[in-house]
N, C-alpha and C positions, 0 to 999 in steps of 0.2 A: 504494500500500500504506500502510495506517495502522499505525504502530508504537506499541504500548502496552507499558509496562513495569510489572511489579509493584514496589511500593515498600517491600518488606520489612515489611509489616504495616500500612502506613498505609491501604491499601484491603483490607478484610477479604474473605475468600471469599464471605461472604453479601451483601456490597455490590457485588461485581464486576459483576453483571448491570446494575445501575443505572448504574455508571460507564461500562460499554461502551455502553449504550443512549444515554446522554447525549452521549458523544463522537461516536458514529456518527450519532446523530440530527442533531446540529449539522452534521456534514459532508454529510449526505444531504439537508438541508433544501432545497437548490437543485435537487434532482432527480438528482444524480450518485450512482451506485452505488459501494460499496466492497466488492467481493466477496472481496478477500484482506486478511487482517488479520495483521500481524506482532506477535508477543509476544516480549519480551526476558527471557530467563532469565539474569540477571546475578549473582544470589546464591541461596544455598540457601533463604533466607527468602522468595523470590519464588514458589517452586514450588507451594505450596498454592493461592495466588490464581490462578496460571496454569492449574491443573487445573480450577478453577471456570470460568475464562474459556473454556477449550476446549469445555466442555459447552454454555455459552450460545451461543458462536459457531456451533457445529455445528447447534444447534437453529434458528439463524437463517440457515442456508444460506451460511455464509462459509467460505472455505478458510483454514486456519490454517498459518502459517509461524512456527516458533519459532527465534529466534536465540539460541544457547546458548553460554555460556562456563563453565558448571558442569555437573556430572553431574545428569541428570534422574532424578527418583524413579521407582520401578517403577510406581506408580499413574498418574503423568503419562504415562509411556511407553505404558501400556496404553490410556489415553484417546486418545493421538495415533494409535496403531495402529488403533483402532476407526474413526476418522474419516478415515484416509488422509492425515494431516498430513505436513508436511515439516519437517525440522530442518536448520538451517544452523549449523555449528560455527564460532565466531569464533576465528580464529587470526591472531596478529600477529607471533610470533617463536618460533623453536625455543629461544631462551634464556628461561628462566622469569622472570628479572629484568625483561626487556623486556616479556614477555607480561603480567605483572602491573602494570608501570608504565603500560601503555597500556590495559589492560582491567579493572584493579581487583585488589585483594588476593585475592579469592576465585576469580579466573580460574584454571582448571586448566592445568598444563603441556600443551603441544601433544601430546606422546606420550600422555598420559592421555586427552585429548579424542579423539584418533584411535583409541585402543582402545575408547573409549565408542561411537564410530561403528560399530565392528564389532558391538558388542552391540545397538545400535539396529537395524542392518540385519538382524541375525539374528531380531529380533522383528517385522520387516516394515515398519519406518519408513524412508522415503526420506531420504537424508542428502546434503547438499551442504556447501560451505565458504564462509563469508563471510570473505574474506581482508582483514584489516585490524584496526584502522586503520593504513593505510600512511601514514607521516607524513613530510611535507616536513622535511628536516633529519636524519632517521635512515635511512630506507629508500632514499634517492636513490642512495647508493652500493650498487648492486643486490646486492652480496654478502650482506647480511643476508636477502635474500628467497629466494635460490636454494636454500638448505638446506630452507626451509619448503616450497617447491614440490616438492622431491624427497620429503619426508616425505608430503605429500598424495598424490602419485602412487603411492608405495609402499604406501599404505593402500587403494589401488584406489578412491579418490574422484576423480571426473573433472569434476564440475560446481562451478565457483567463481564467486563474484561479488567485485568489488573495490571497496573504499571507502577514501577517503583524506581527510586533513585536516592542518592545521598542528599542530605540537606545542603543547600547553598548558604554562603556566609550571611547574606541579608536575611535569610529565613531563620537561621540560628539566632540572629539578633532579635528578630520579631517574636520568636517563640520562647527564647530562654533569657533574653536580656543580656546581662553580664555573666550569666551562668553558662554551663556547658551541657550538651546532651550526654546521655549515658554512653560510656565507652565499653568495648569488649575487646581488649587488646589481644586476646588469644584467637580472635576470628578476623579474617580478612574482610574488608568492606563488601567484596563480591559475594562471599559466603553469607554474610549477614543479610544481604539483599535477597538472595535465593531463599534463605530460611524464612524471611519475612513474607515473601510471596507465597511460599508453601503453607505457612500458617494461615494467611488470609484466605487462601483457596479452601482450606478445611473449614474455616469458620463460615465462609460463604455457603458451602454445601450444607452445613448444619442449619443455616438460616433459610434453606430452601431455594437458594440461588444457584444458577448454573454459570460456571466460569468458562468462557470461550466454547460454547457447545458446538459450534461449527468447526472447531479445530484451529481457529485463528482469532485475532482480536477485531476483525472487521464485521462481526455480527451478520455473516452472510445469510444465515437462516431466516433473518428478519426481513431481508430485502426482496424486492421484486426481481424477476429473472433478468439477467444481464441483457442489455440491448445489443443490437448488431454493432460490432466493433468497427470503428472508423480510424485508421492510422492518421497520424499528423501528416499533413501534406506540405510540400516545400513552399508553396506560396504563403502559408501561414507563418513560416519561419522567416521569410524574407518579404514582408508585405510591400515594401517600397519597390520591389522588382516585379510585382505582379500587375 
C-alpha cells in the first residue's frame, strides 16, 4: 500500500493528479502494480486535496483507503461512498491529551471519531480502526489500551489493524514532562515493539476484535471489488509535453 498525505495546501487540488501520477509512476516503473492507495486525513486542510485524489485514483482503477484522525467533509464522504472506499479511524488513546500528543493537535477525541464512524457507516462507507501509534514506553503497561479496545467494541467496529513505534522526543515531553518513560535495558527496542504488538493483538481478540482479518493492514475484506486497473500513462507524467 502506498501512503500519500495531503500537506495542508502545499499540493493544490489541481496539482494532485500530477503528484499521484509521479509517485505511482516511479513505483510502477519496474512492473509492480499498486492497486491500493492509502490517503492520510491528518488535518482539516488536507480534505480538499484528498477529495481530488479520490477522483483521480478511482479513474485509474485503484482502491482507496483513507486513514483519518479528523472529521471528513460531506463532499469527501460522498466521493468515498460512490467508489466503495474504506476509512480507517486512527485511535491511540481514550485520553485526549495522549491522543493529540501522538496524532497531532487536530486529532479528534476517540469518542468523537467513533461517533463519526456511525455517521460514515450510515452513508454506506466501510469503517475499520487503525489502532495506534502504540508506543514503546507508554502502551506497554497494557492498561492504557484496554479502555480503547472496549470503546471500539462498543461502537460495533470489529476490524482493526495495529501499528507501533518508539516515542518521539516531543511526545516524551508531552506525556512525561521532565520524567522518563519506563526502560527495559535487557530488551532491544525492536523486541519491545514486537512484544507490545503481540500483547495488543491478544487483548484485541479477547475484546472480540479481529486484527488484520484479510491478512494485511488494508482492510481488504471491507472494500468493494477492485476496479479495472489503469496504468499511469506518460502524458500524465509529462503534462506540458502532451
